[in-house]
MIKETOR-69094 format. One record per residue (C-alpha): residue number from 0; residue in one letter; z, y negated, x. Coordinates in pm, 1 decimal, decimal comma. Each point is the difference from the previous one (the first is absolute). Last residue first. Layout:
BEGIN
R num residu        Z        Y        X
R NUM      A        Z        Y        X
...
***
This chain:
BEGIN
R num residu        Z        Y        X
R 471      L  -3258,2   -574,1  -2674,8
R 470      L    149,2   -104,8    328,1
R 469      L    110,7   -335,0   -149,3
R 468      K    165,7    160,8   -283,1
R 467      D    266,9     76,9    220,6
R 466      A     98,4   -351,5     40,0
R 465      E     39,3    -70,6   -368,3
R 464      D    233,0    288,1    -21,9
R 463      L    201,4   -158,7    307,4
R 462      V     33,2   -284,1   -180,8
R 461      S     98,8    139,4   -336,9
R 460      R    272,5    244,8    196,8
R 459      D    188,6   -310,6     86,4
R 458      F     33,8    -33,6    375,4
R 457      S    297,8     93,1    217,5
R 456      R    -80,5    383,7     58,3
R 455      L   -345,3    -90,3    133,5
R 454      Y    148,3   -246,9    245,6
R 453      I    258,9    233,5     91,7
R 452      Q   -236,7    262,7     52,9
R 451      T   -218,2   -213,8    222,6
R 450      T    312,1    -88,1    213,6
R 449      R     85,4    367,1     29,6
R 448      L   -333,3    116,7    184,3
R 447      D     98,9    -38,9    335,5
R 446      A   -281,9     97,8    249,2
R 445      H   -243,5   -203,8   -146,2
R 444      G   -259,9     53,8   -287,3
R 443      M    246,6   -112,4   -287,7
R 442      A     62,6   -296,6    196,4
R 441      E   -295,6   -147,3   -136,9
R 440      S    209,0    -79,3   -301,7
R 439      I   -124,9    104,5   -362,0
R 438      V    145,5   -249,1   -252,2
R 437      E     87,6   -319,1    220,8
R 436      V   -292,3     42,9    188,5
R 435      S   -206,3    -86,8   -292,4
R 434      A   -271,4    212,8   -148,6
R 433      G   -316,5    -81,5    125,6
R 432      R   -225,0    263,5    -18,3
R 431      E     40,1     60,9    378,1
R 430      K    400,7     -5,7    -58,1
R 429      L    -48,4    273,5   -253,3
R 428      A   -203,8    208,3    229,8
R 427      T    210,9      0,5    274,6
R 426      A    316,5     87,5   -177,1
R 425      Y   -161,2    294,4   -170,5
R 424      T   -171,0     79,3    304,6
R 423      H    323,6     50,9    176,1
R 422      R    157,1    217,9   -260,9
R 421      A   -321,8    192,3    -15,2
R 420      T     -3,2     87,2    338,0
R 419      Y    306,4    202,5    -12,0
R 418      F   -205,9    290,1   -133,6
R 417      S   -202,8     -8,8    324,6
R 416      L   -322,0   -178,2    105,8
R 415      R     23,5   -217,2    321,8
R 414      S    -18,8    285,2    272,5
R 413      T   -273,0    139,9   -198,0
R 412      S   -197,6   -303,4     71,5
R 411      I   -285,5      6,2   -302,7
R 410      G   -322,8    146,6     61,8
R 409      L    -45,9    172,3   -378,7
R 408      R     19,3    324,8    133,3
R 407      A    324,9    -58,7    227,4
R 406      A    145,4   -182,0   -268,6
R 405      I     -4,4    285,5   -257,7
R 404      D    102,6    250,3    269,2
R 403      R    301,1   -270,9     58,1
R 402      L     98,9      1,7   -325,1
R 401      A     19,1    363,2    -43,6
R 400      R    244,7     47,1    276,5
R 399      N    217,2   -292,3   -115,7
R 398      I     13,9    147,1   -325,9
R 397      K    107,3    366,9    164,3
R 396      V    247,2   -180,7    216,5
R 395      M    163,4   -167,0   -302,0
R 394      V    -11,4    284,1   -189,6
R 393      R    193,0    221,4    238,6
R 392      H    248,0   -264,8     49,6
R 391      I     49,0    -34,5   -379,7
R 390      R     77,2    341,4    -23,1
R 389      E    249,0      7,5    275,0
R 388      Q    187,2   -276,0   -128,4
R 387      K    -12,1    141,7   -375,2
R 386      R    157,1    348,1    168,2
R 385      K    273,9   -196,6    177,8
R 384      E    114,2   -193,7   -301,5
R 383      T     14,9    327,6   -231,0
R 382      D   -150,9    114,4   -324,9
R 381      F   -388,0     33,5    147,8
R 380      F    -96,5    255,7   -239,1
R 379      A     54,4   -216,7   -308,3
R 378      S   -337,3   -226,8    172,6
R 377      L    -88,6   -203,6    231,2
R 376      I   -354,5   -119,8    142,5
R 375      P   -221,2     70,3   -320,1
R 374      F     34,3   -365,5    -98,6
R 373      C    137,0   -167,9   -326,3
R 372      Y    318,6    210,8     26,6
R 371      T    181,4    152,4   -306,0
R 370      E   -224,2    221,1   -209,2
R 369      D   -229,1     78,6    298,4
R 368      S   -382,0      0,7     54,2
R 367      H    -82,7   -102,0   -361,0
R 366      A    -23,0   -374,2     99,3
R 365      Y   -155,6     28,2    325,9
R 364      R   -316,4   -166,7    -45,0
R 363      S    150,9   -218,6   -245,3
R 362      I    224,5   -137,4    271,7
R 361      I   -318,5   -135,9    199,2
R 360      Q   -148,9   -195,4   -313,7
R 359      A    332,6   -140,0    -62,8
R 358      T     19,3   -144,2    325,8
R 357      N   -391,8   -141,9     13,0
R 356      E     22,6   -154,2   -339,8
R 355      N    315,8   -165,3     52,6
R 354      M    402,4     68,0     -9,8
R 353      A    222,2   -277,6     18,4
R 352      I    266,3     41,5    281,9
R 351      S    378,9     25,1    -22,0
R 350      Y    197,7     53,7    304,1
R 349      H    379,8     96,1     16,5
R 348      V    146,3    -12,1    365,7
R 347      G    163,4    315,0    131,0
R 346      N    -94,9   -106,5    352,2
R 345      K   -232,8    306,7    118,3
R 344      K     16,5    197,4   -334,0
R 343      R   -176,6   -257,8   -179,2
R 342      T    134,9    -42,0   -354,8
R 341      Y   -297,7     39,8   -258,6
R 340      E   -135,7   -156,9   -322,2
R 339      I   -412,5     15,9    -22,3
R 338      R    -90,1   -226,1   -284,1
R 337      G   -252,1     20,1   -284,1
R 336      E    336,9     35,2   -256,2
R 335      R    147,8    248,1    186,9
R 334      L   -132,5    235,5    280,2
R 333      D    319,2    131,7    195,2
R 332      E     31,2    311,9   -256,2
R 331      H   -299,9    151,7    134,2
R 330      K    196,2      2,3    326,4
R 329      L    -71,5   -152,1    342,6
R 328      H    191,2    183,6    284,7
R 327      A   -338,2     86,0    190,6
R 326      I   -118,4   -349,2    -37,7
R 325      D    352,9   -115,6    117,3
R 324      V      0,7    212,2    324,8
R 323      L   -410,7    -84,5     45,3
R 322      N     77,8   -382,8     22,1
R 321      M    -98,2   -255,2   -241,1
R 320      G   -217,7   -237,6    159,1
R 319      R     11,4   -221,4   -305,0
R 318      A   -130,7    236,3   -247,6
R 317      Y   -341,4    -74,8     11,4
R 316      L    -23,3    104,6    382,8
R 315      S    223,0    285,8    -37,5
R 314      F   -208,5    150,8   -314,3
R 313      F   -306,2    -50,9    219,0
R 312      F    144,5    226,3    293,0
R 311      L    165,0    249,2   -260,1
R 310      D   -372,9     45,0   -156,7
R 309      R   -164,6     -1,3    362,6
R 308      A    253,3    302,2    108,8
R 307      M    -65,0    139,6   -324,6
R 306      A   -356,3     26,6     55,3
R 305      E     -6,5    102,1    368,4
R 304      D    251,1    276,2    -66,5
R 303      P   -246,5    143,2   -294,8
R 302      T   -263,6      9,4    257,5
R 301      K   -334,7   -197,4     78,8
R 300      A     91,8   -306,7   -168,4
R 299      E   -285,9   -257,2    -26,5
R 298      A     26,3   -337,5     97,7
R 297      A    -26,2   -274,7   -234,4
R 296      A    378,8    -72,6      1,4
R 295      I      3,1     22,0    413,4
R 294      R   -295,1   -212,5     11,3
R 293      A    188,8   -273,3   -225,2
R 292      V    289,3    -12,1    183,8
R 291      D   -185,8    -14,1    330,1
R 290      N   -184,9   -323,8   -159,4
R 289      L    384,1   -116,0    -92,4
R 288      S     58,2     16,7    374,8
R 287      I    284,5    209,5    162,6
R 286      A    329,5    -69,5     71,5
R 285      R    182,3    164,2    260,3
R 284      K     45,2   -315,3    252,5
R 283      P    190,0    133,3    291,8
R 282      T    379,0     -1,4     26,0
R 281      P    140,9   -237,2    223,3
R 280      E    222,7    118,3    284,7
R 279      N    352,5    124,0     -7,7
R 278      L    170,4    139,1    319,5
R 277      H    100,3   -319,0    122,8
R 276      G    243,7    -47,8   -281,6
R 275      I    208,7    300,6     70,7
R 274      T    263,2   -127,5    218,9
R 273      Y    214,7    155,9    267,1
R 272      T    310,9   -216,0    126,1
R 271      R    235,5     19,8   -340,4
R 270      F   -221,1    330,4    -98,5
R 269      P    239,7    213,5    223,3
R 268      Y    304,1    -64,6   -205,1
R 267      W    270,9    139,8    231,5
R 266      E    221,6   -304,4   -115,7
R 265      Q     -1,3     93,6   -338,4
R 264      R    164,4    317,0     82,8
R 263      L   -182,3    347,0   -103,0
R 262      M    138,5    277,8   -238,5
R 261      G    171,4   -256,9   -212,9
R 260      A   -216,5     84,9   -316,8
R 259      K   -118,3   -361,7      1,3
R 258      I    -80,1     54,2    366,1
R 257      A   -204,2    290,4    -29,6
R 256      R   -198,4   -104,2   -340,0
R 255      N    -85,1   -319,5    221,7
R 254      C   -109,2    242,3    286,6
R 253      V   -196,5    183,4   -282,5
R 252      A   -186,3   -347,2   -110,8
R 251      R   -106,7    -85,2    394,5
R 250      L   -133,8    345,8     -2,4
R 249      T   -202,8    -49,8   -307,1
R 248      R    -85,7   -341,7    139,3
R 247      M   -145,8    155,9    323,1
R 246      N   -176,4    271,1   -170,1
R 245      V   -177,5   -262,7   -237,5
R 244      S    -85,1   -214,3    295,6
R 243      M   -153,4    281,7    201,8
R 242      T   -219,2     74,4   -292,2
R 241      N    -94,3   -411,0      1,4
R 240      P    -42,0     28,7    363,8
R 239      K   -272,2    299,8     -1,5
R 238      M    127,1    343,3    115,3
R 237      R   -171,4    194,6    272,4
R 236      R    291,2    250,3     13,4
R 235      E     50,9      4,7    366,6
R 234      S   -121,8   -373,7     92,6
R 233      R    116,2   -204,4   -278,7
R 232      M    290,1    207,6   -119,4
R 231      F    123,4     78,0    316,1
R 230      H     -6,6   -359,7     99,2
R 229      E    179,7    -70,1   -314,4
R 228      L    273,5    243,4     78,5
R 227      R     26,2   -143,7    380,3
R 226      T     81,0   -353,7   -197,2
R 225      L    228,3    158,5   -197,1
R 224      W    195,1    197,3    272,0
R 223      A     29,7   -367,4    210,9
R 222      A    151,0   -189,1   -307,5
R 221      T    264,5    291,6    -11,5
R 220      I     38,3    352,8   -219,4
R 219      E    207,8    221,0    164,0
R 218      G    284,4    -11,9   -265,7
R 217      L   -252,7    149,7   -262,8
R 216      T    -10,5    311,0    200,5
R 215      A   -330,8    118,5    166,0
R 214      K    -60,5    382,5     42,2
R 213      P   -336,1    -11,0   -162,0
R 212      K   -155,7   -276,4    232,4
R 211      Y   -333,5   -121,7   -100,0
R 210      A   -167,8    286,7   -185,8
R 209      E    313,2     18,4   -200,1
R 208      L     11,6   -357,6    -29,1
R 207      V   -352,6      6,6   -140,8
R 206      I     47,0    260,4   -228,8
R 205      A    312,7   -153,6   -130,8
R 204      L   -171,0   -337,2    -52,6
R 203      S   -239,7    193,7   -242,1
R 202      D    270,4    151,8   -205,2
R 201      Y    170,4   -384,3    -34,8
R 200      V   -332,0   -106,5   -135,0
R 199      L    -20,4    277,5   -228,1
R 198      S    352,4    -50,0   -169,2
R 197      N   -130,9   -343,7    -99,2
R 196      G   -263,7    140,4   -211,8
R 195      H    263,7    296,6   -123,2
R 194      R    236,4   -235,1   -141,9
R 193      G    139,5    219,4   -254,2
R 192      E    369,1    -72,2     81,9
R 191      A      6,5    369,1    152,5
R 190      K   -301,9    -82,1    202,4
R 189      L    132,6   -310,3    148,7
R 188      Q    320,7    207,8    115,0
R 187      A   -228,5    262,5    172,8
R 186      S   -179,9   -272,3    194,4
R 185      V    350,8   -150,0    115,5
R 184      S     84,2    345,2    114,2
R 183      R   -325,4     29,1    159,6
R 182      V     66,9   -320,3    164,3
R 181      Y    329,7    119,2    127,7
R 180      H   -138,6    333,9    132,4
R 179      T   -268,5   -164,6    219,1
R 178      L    287,7   -252,3    148,1
R 177      L    229,2    267,2     92,2
R 176      P    314,3    -99,5   -127,9
R 175      A    247,2   -242,8    196,8
R 174      S    295,5    149,3    132,3
R 173      K    -96,4    -21,4    395,4
R 172      V   -135,2   -361,2    -52,4
R 171      Q    271,4   -188,5   -122,9
R 170      A    281,5    237,6    129,2
R 169      S    -65,1   -173,6    325,8
R 168      A     46,3   -342,2   -147,1
R 167      T    301,2    124,6   -258,9
R 166      R    225,6    154,3    281,8
R 165      F   -118,8   -242,5    282,3
R 164      M     99,7   -335,8   -184,7
R 163      E    267,8     85,4   -266,4
R 162      A    195,9    181,7    291,6
R 161      E    -53,4   -234,3    243,7
R 160      F    112,2   -296,1   -198,5
R 159      T    293,3    155,4   -112,9
R 158      D    100,4    104,5    366,4
R 157      F    -71,7   -343,6    125,5
R 156      D    188,7   -200,4   -262,6
R 155      F    -16,0   -336,3   -134,9
R 154      P    241,3   -104,0   -273,3
R 153      V   -106,3     22,5   -324,2
R 152      N   -111,6   -295,6   -230,7
R 151      D   -251,1    204,6   -213,5
R 150      R   -278,4   -254,6     66,3
R 149      E    110,1    -21,3    377,2
R 148      F     20,2    375,8     74,5
R 147      A   -325,8     47,4   -209,7
R 146      R   -208,1   -244,7    210,5
R 145      L    106,5    198,9    293,5
R 144      I   -142,9    333,0   -154,3
R 143      D   -322,0   -182,7   -115,9
R 142      S    -35,8   -141,1    340,4
R 141      A     35,3    359,7    144,6
R 140      R   -259,7    137,6   -209,8
R 139      A   -245,2   -249,8     23,9
R 138      E     26,6     22,6    398,4
R 137      Y    -29,5    410,1    -26,9
R 136      M   -298,5    -49,0   -189,7
R 135      R   -160,8   -235,3    220,9
R 134      L     52,2    246,1    271,1
R 133      I   -156,5    281,0   -195,0
R 132      D   -300,6   -245,1    -43,1
R 131      N    -31,8    -62,5    388,0
R 130      E      8,9    403,8     30,0
R 129      D   -288,7      7,8   -209,6
R 128      K   -210,8   -275,2    161,1
R 127      W     74,6    123,4    368,3
R 126      N    -72,5    346,8    -58,7
R 125      P     14,9     71,9    338,2
R 124      F    108,0   -309,8    204,3
R 123      T   -253,2   -199,0    192,8
R 122      K    -62,5   -267,5   -286,6
R 121      T    396,6   -118,9     27,5
R 120      F    265,9    125,2   -139,9
R 119      R    210,4   -268,3   -208,4
R 118      C    320,4   -202,0     85,2
R 117      T   -229,3   -320,4    -33,3
R 116      D    124,3   -162,9    297,7
R 115      S    111,4    297,9    207,7
R 114      N   -364,8    162,9    -51,6
R 113      W     36,1    371,4     96,2
R 112      E   -277,1    230,0    124,4
R 111      S    -17,1   -148,0    360,1
R 110      E    378,8     67,8     30,1
R 109      L    -71,9    342,1    -57,6
R 108      C    105,6    167,9   -308,5
R 107      H    250,2    228,4   -187,5
R 106      R     75,4     42,6   -364,7
R 105      N    310,3    153,3   -154,4
R 104      L    102,8   -290,7   -175,2
R 103      T    318,3     -2,4    197,3
R 102      R    312,0   -184,5   -155,6
R 101      Y    180,8   -258,7    221,7
R 100      R    318,4   -167,5    -78,4
R  99      S     69,9   -361,2     88,7
R  98      R    322,0   -218,1     -5,4
R  97      R     52,2   -360,2     21,0
R  96      G    101,9    -26,6   -350,0
R  95      H   -311,9    174,4   -133,0
R  94      T   -294,6    145,8    170,7
R  93      I   -250,7    293,6    -74,3
R  92      R   -232,6    128,7    218,6
R  91      L   -265,7    243,7   -162,1
R  90      Y   -123,7    165,9    352,2
R  89      I   -339,4    124,4    130,7
R  88      T     55,0    222,5    308,6
R  87      C   -140,3    -45,3    342,8
R  86      K   -301,0    152,2    171,2
R  85      G   -100,6     55,0    346,5
R  84      E    -68,1    348,3    -24,1
R  83      D    287,8    135,9    128,8
R  82      N    217,8   -194,7   -195,8
R  81      P     80,7   -375,4      9,1
R  80      R    344,4   -110,8    -42,4
R  79      G    103,2   -201,9   -315,4
R  78      F   -177,0   -239,7   -201,3
R  77      R   -305,5    -86,4   -174,1
R  76      I    126,1   -217,0   -328,4
R  75      L    -16,7    -48,5   -338,6
R  74      K    246,0   -274,0   -127,6
R  73      F    303,3    -30,9   -246,1
R  72      T    223,7   -272,2   -137,3
R  71      A    359,4     34,3   -156,9
R  70      M     86,8   -307,8   -212,3
R  69      H    242,3   -279,2    110,6
R  68      Q    337,7     25,6   -131,2
R  67      A     65,4   -271,0   -297,6
R  66      L    272,3   -266,1      1,0
R  65      V    -73,1   -222,4   -297,8
R  64      I     18,3   -375,0    -23,2
R  63      S    123,3   -163,4   -306,8
R  62      C    -77,8   -369,3    -88,5
R  61      C    266,0   -170,3   -196,6
R  60      G   -110,8   -175,1   -354,6
R  59      A    290,8    153,8   -187,5
R  58      F    282,9    145,8    263,4
R  57      K    275,9   -182,0   -212,4
R  56      P   -119,7    196,4   -293,8
R  55      P     77,4    368,2    126,8
R  54      Y   -337,2    196,5     90,7
R  53      N   -155,3    176,2   -241,9
R  52      R   -344,4    -25,9    178,3
R  51      P    -70,3   -195,6    351,7
R  50      I   -362,0    -75,5     63,6
R  49      I   -116,1    166,3    309,1
R  48      R    -90,1   -102,3    377,7
R  47      V    -45,8    265,8    250,5
R  46      F    215,2     54,7    310,0
R  45      T   -131,7    243,2    245,9
R  44      F    192,5    264,3    240,4
R  43      V    -58,1    237,9    282,8
R  42      K   -208,4   -163,8    241,9
R  41      G    116,6   -371,9   -122,5
R  40      S   -118,5   -262,6   -245,4
R  39      F    212,1   -253,7   -145,9
R  38      V   -115,6   -188,7   -298,7
R  37      A    137,2   -290,7   -103,5
R  36      F    121,5   -166,1   -383,2
R  35      H    248,2   -251,4    -34,0
R  34      M    281,4    -26,5   -218,5
R  33      G    133,8    343,2    106,3
R  32      I     65,4    340,1   -183,0
R  31      F     13,1    342,5    170,5
R  30      I    -59,7    335,3    -96,0
R  29      Y     70,6    268,2    179,5
R  28      I   -213,2    323,1      2,5
R  27      G    176,1    338,7    -64,6
R  26      R   -317,4    197,2   -118,9
R  25      Q    150,1    -11,6   -377,2
R  24      N     62,7   -391,8      9,6
R  23      C    256,0   -150,9    119,5
R  22      R    301,0   -245,2   -119,6
R  21      P    280,3   -243,1    108,7
R  20      I   -253,0   -287,4     49,3
R  19      Q     42,4   -160,7    312,6
R  18      Q     20,5   -373,2     24,5
R  17      I   -195,2   -195,9    266,6
R  16      M    126,4   -317,8    109,7
R  15      T   -294,8   -258,0     76,6
R  14      S    -80,1     -1,6    363,5
R  13      C   -362,2   -124,4    -45,8
R  12      L   -332,1    138,3     25,6
R  11      L    146,7    369,0    -31,4
R  10      S    -75,5    258,5    274,3
R   9      N    378,2    -65,9    155,8
R   8      H    169,6    129,3   -310,8
R   7      L   -214,4    294,0    -41,4
R   6      A     61,1    122,5    342,8
R   5      K    365,9    -93,0    -57,4
R   4      Y     25,8    225,7   -298,2
R   3      L   -171,6    270,5    141,2
R   2      F    195,7     25,6    300,2
R   1      H    322,4    -18,6   -186,8
R   0      M   -128,8    314,9   -213,6
***
């Protein structure tokens, strides 16, 4: 204690007498009060200025200097005697109070395979990207543990650090469940919640992961692992960028769920360094011209499937691009006072659309097909969400096939004609007819349709009703 008192005294800017307050905090750190402020730095201790609290009035206005121990430090190093292959072991070195302790990371490399400046493997080391990701995880974990010592005001202890560091870090990968099993469990949970559409996305991801790495665990996912998965989807599965983007965003949601559930730690989050944005590409224009719309309307339907496909296509076109899920769920009770009142399944937003001659005529053709639904897509037989989803999917396939048959006969590009084309054509046609961009945004034909949906919801129904008449 005399040494500390003398060191502090010598560090002051003047030889003002220092008074010792007979108290210490939970860490046994003595507090000194002096009329001048100074900082003394050594290999073991650091003095930090704070504002005194709850001191006797005679010490009011004094500066206080707190004696605090240096935090421990760590570094990844290549160390030790080379083995028969000339490789040395990679260690995590922990240093505190002139003492160091070494813990092996069970990795060995040649001198040429280690960069001592960056503390990383070089490109000549096998699987160097994955291995460097693991080193980053160890560093992040060590930093968090050291910060916890400081935050909780607990004296540093080597044994406590090692127990927390290596027991948790090594168990992170070993105890994590199989990735495909976890994805399937998320899908099952979504189905139990009635979200069958979302569950299909997770099922698709599970199929890809089973083909790629069926035994992979959640803890094995790294940025390099994701890069290789991207390459697998592109080269082996022949997926388009937007499809890969959907899978990666779904996998990111899986990781977020696992972290929230405490199955993974935040510092292991692989999407911190791997980004998905480069997979997104502009969606090609899917709208067809009004001339092609007229040709499809005048074309003869060769089969009942073609007749129904054309009716549903035009109903969507004249009902602001209503999608098939909402058309399938449309009930007679939703037709009130000359309007179509429905809540969109995708976002839960209510829409009110004025019926016109075209929509009324199409609905009348199927008026007696079912007592509940407007169109013969759903019925009482489809009594579960799963059955409804499967039925709508099958109908969508039949509609798109029939529309492409019609397009082929008319010489219209079949790649541009599907049921979804009606939604794009609605936006494009209104704009070409003079509807303001504020009413129908050109963004409806882009990759992200949310902006258009926000515009449509924000306008008064009378404005949209007038815009709809431009198509008639």
